[in-house]
C-alpha positions in Angstrom: -7.1 -22.2 14.6 -8.9 -23.7 11.5 -11.3 -20.6 11.7 -9.3 -17.7 12.2 -7.2 -19.0 9.0 -10.7 -19.1 7.3 -12.3 -16.0 8.5 -8.6 -14.0 7.9 -7.8 -16.1 4.4 -7.6 -13.6 1.7 -5.5 -11.1 4.2 -3.4 -13.7 5.1 -2.4 -15.1 1.4 -1.7 -11.4 0.4 0.9 -10.9 3.6 2.3 -14.2 2.4 2.7 -13.4 -0.7 4.1 -9.5 -0.1 6.7 -11.1 2.3 7.7 -13.2 -0.4 8.0 -10.8 -3.3 9.5 -8.0 0.0 12.0 -11.3 0.1 12.6 -11.9 -3.7 12.9 -8.1 -4.3 15.7 -7.8 -1.2 18.0 -10.8 -2.5 18.0 -9.8 -5.8 18.4 -6.2 -5.2 21.2 -6.8 -3.0 23.2 -8.5 -5.7 22.4 -6.2 -8.1 23.5 -3.1 -6.3 26.5 -5.1 -5.6 27.3 -5.1 -9.2 26.7 -1.5 -9.7 29.1 -0.8 -6.9 31.8 -3.4 -7.8 31.6 -1.6 -11.8 31.9 1.8 -10.4 35.3 0.6 -8.9 33.6 0.4 -5.0 34.0 -2.3 -2.8 30.3 -4.5 -2.2 28.4 -3.8 1.1 26.4 -6.2 3.3 23.2 -7.0 3.8 22.7 -4.5 6.8 24.0 -1.8 5.3 22.0 -2.5 1.9 18.4 -2.4 3.9 19.9 1.3 4.7 21.0 2.5 1.5 19.3 4.5 -0.8 19.0 1.4 -3.6 16.6 -0.2 -1.1 14.7 2.5 0.5 13.8 4.2 -3.1 13.0 1.1 -4.8 10.4 0.1 -2.2 8.8 2.8 -1.7 8.9 3.9 -5.1 6.5 1.3 -5.3 4.6 1.3 -2.5 3.9 5.1 -3.1 1.8 4.7 -6.5 0.1 1.9 -5.3 -1.6 3.6 -2.1 -1.8 7.0 -4.7 -3.9 4.6 -6.5 -6.2 2.8 -3.9 -6.5 6.5 -2.4 -7.8 8.0 -5.6 -10.0 4.6 -6.8 -12.0 5.1 -2.9 -12.5 8.8 -3.7 -13.3 8.8 -7.5 -15.7 6.1 -6.7 -18.3 8.5 -4.7 -18.9 10.9 -7.4 -18.2 8.8 -10.7 -19.5 6.1 -11.8 -19.5 3.4 -14.8 -22.3 1.6 -16.1 -22.0 -1.8 -16.3 -18.7 -1.9 -14.1 -19.0 -3.9 -11.0 -16.4 -1.6 -9.7 -19.3 1.5 -10.1 -22.4 2.3 -7.9 -25.7 1.5 -9.5 -26.4 4.8 -11.6 -30.2 4.2 -10.4 -30.6 3.7 -7.0 -29.3 4.9 -3.6 -26.9 2.5 -2.7 -26.1 1.3 1.0 -22.6 3.1 1.5 -24.6 6.4 1.1 -26.7 6.3 3.6 -26.3 8.0 7.3 -24.6 5.9 9.9 -27.2 4.7 12.7 -25.7 4.2 16.2 -28.1 2.1 16.7 -27.5 -0.1 14.0 -26.2 -4.1 16.2 -22.8 -4.0 16.2 -21.9 -0.7 15.1 -18.2 0.7 15.4 -17.9 2.8 18.0 -17.3 6.2 16.0 -20.9 6.0 15.1 -22.1 5.2 18.2 -19.8 7.8 19.9 -20.6 10.4 17.0 -19.1 14.0 16.7 -15.8 14.7 15.2 -15.1 11.2 16.0 -18.0 10.4 13.4 -16.8 12.3 10.7 -13.5 11.4 10.6 -14.4 7.8 11.1 -16.7 8.7 7.5 -13.4 9.2 5.5 -11.3 7.3 7.8 -10.3 5.0 4.8 -9.0 7.2 2.2 -7.7 9.8 5.3 -5.7 6.4 6.1 -4.7 5.9 2.3 -3.2 9.2 1.8 -1.0 9.0 4.7 -0.1 6.3 4.0 0.7 7.3 0.3 2.4 10.9 1.6 4.6 9.0 3.3 5.7 6.5 1.1 6.1 9.9 -1.2 8.2 11.5 1.4 10.2 8.1 1.7 10.8 7.6 -1.9 12.4 10.9 -1.9 14.7 10.2 0.5 16.1 7.3 -0.8 15.8 8.1 -4.4 18.4 11.5 -3.5 20.3 9.3 -1.3 20.8 6.5 -4.2 21.9 9.5 -6.2 24.1 11.0 -4.2 25.5 8.0 -3.7 26.5 7.3 -7.4 27.7 10.8 -7.5 30.1 10.5 -4.8 32.0 7.4 -6.8 32.4 9.3 -9.4 33.8 12.3 -7.2 30.8 14.5 -8.8 29.3 17.3 -6.6 25.7 16.1 -4.5 21.7 17.0 -5.1 20.8 19.4 -2.6 17.0 18.6 -1.6 15.9 21.4 -3.6 17.5 20.8 -6.3 16.8 17.3 -6.5 13.1 18.4 -6.0 13.1 19.2 -9.7 15.2 16.5 -11.3 14.0 14.4 -13.7 15.1 10.7 -12.4 12.5 11.5 -9.6 9.7 12.2 -11.1 10.5 9.6 -14.0 10.3 6.9 -11.0 7.0 8.5 -10.1 5.3 8.9 -13.4 6.4 5.5 -14.6 4.8 4.0 -11.5 2.0 5.9 -11.3 0.8 5.1 -15.0 1.0 1.4 -14.8 -0.9 2.0 -11.6 -3.9 4.1 -13.0 -3.8 1.5 -16.4 -4.7 -1.2 -14.3 -7.3 0.3 -12.4 -9.0 1.3 -16.0 -9.0 -2.6 -17.2 -10.9 -3.4 -14.2 -13.7 -1.0 -14.2 -13.7 -2.1 -17.9 -13.2 -5.6 -18.5 -15.1 -5.9 -15.6 -18.6 -4.9 -17.7 -18.3 -7.8 -20.1 -16.1 -10.4 -18.3 -16.7 -12.4 -15.2 -15.1 -14.3 -13.0 -17.9 -17.0 -11.1 -17.0 -17.3 -7.5 -15.1 -13.6 -7.4 -17.1 -10.2 -5.7 -14.5 -8.2 -7.9 -16.9 -9.6 -11.1 -20.8 -9.7 -11.3 -23.2 -12.9 -11.7 -21.7 -15.0 -14.5 -25.5 -14.5 -16.3 -26.1 -10.9 -15.4 -26.2 -8.3 -18.0 -23.6 -6.9 -19.4 -25.2 -3.2 -18.2 -25.6 -4.4 -15.1 -24.4 -2.4 -12.7 -22.2 -2.8 -9.3 -21.8 -6.3 -7.9 
């Protein structure tokens, strides 16, 4: 058990943080949504109904969508684009290990490498593919939740409901998306630039403390 915790500490930590903050979101979102319903003259709903409400679905996947988009673009852009001095960039002047062709003879190579062919082609891009799929799924669920939440509000007011095609060009949906996307891109810009000049001893996201500012990579 001790070895398991040591070997998986980073994943366990962030999974625990995710679960804790999701519980917080559910608790406060449930309270907030019921306040909105009561203000509109409707009855409060129970927790099980909240889980399938547009309010919960929209607020959850709106954030997941931006995270997966940010990570997917960061993975792709770091293949071709570089930033001199950043620990988040490949070295401008030498070939990196991540650029070499995979060898099926390497000890403990993953099975797709040994298999070769189209399996290897997919595996070589599997991280980007997975992140983009997660983005697309989150984007669709965000749209579904946002449309559902909008129609729930319109229904309470006795107004005509939005169709899927109308809501695709609705300012609310795109405002929700862009307000999250821009914050994710800002955070990536910050870590790329700040890692040129600032350090964190012990973190693989930082260069060694005594490394020159213009030394690129970890």
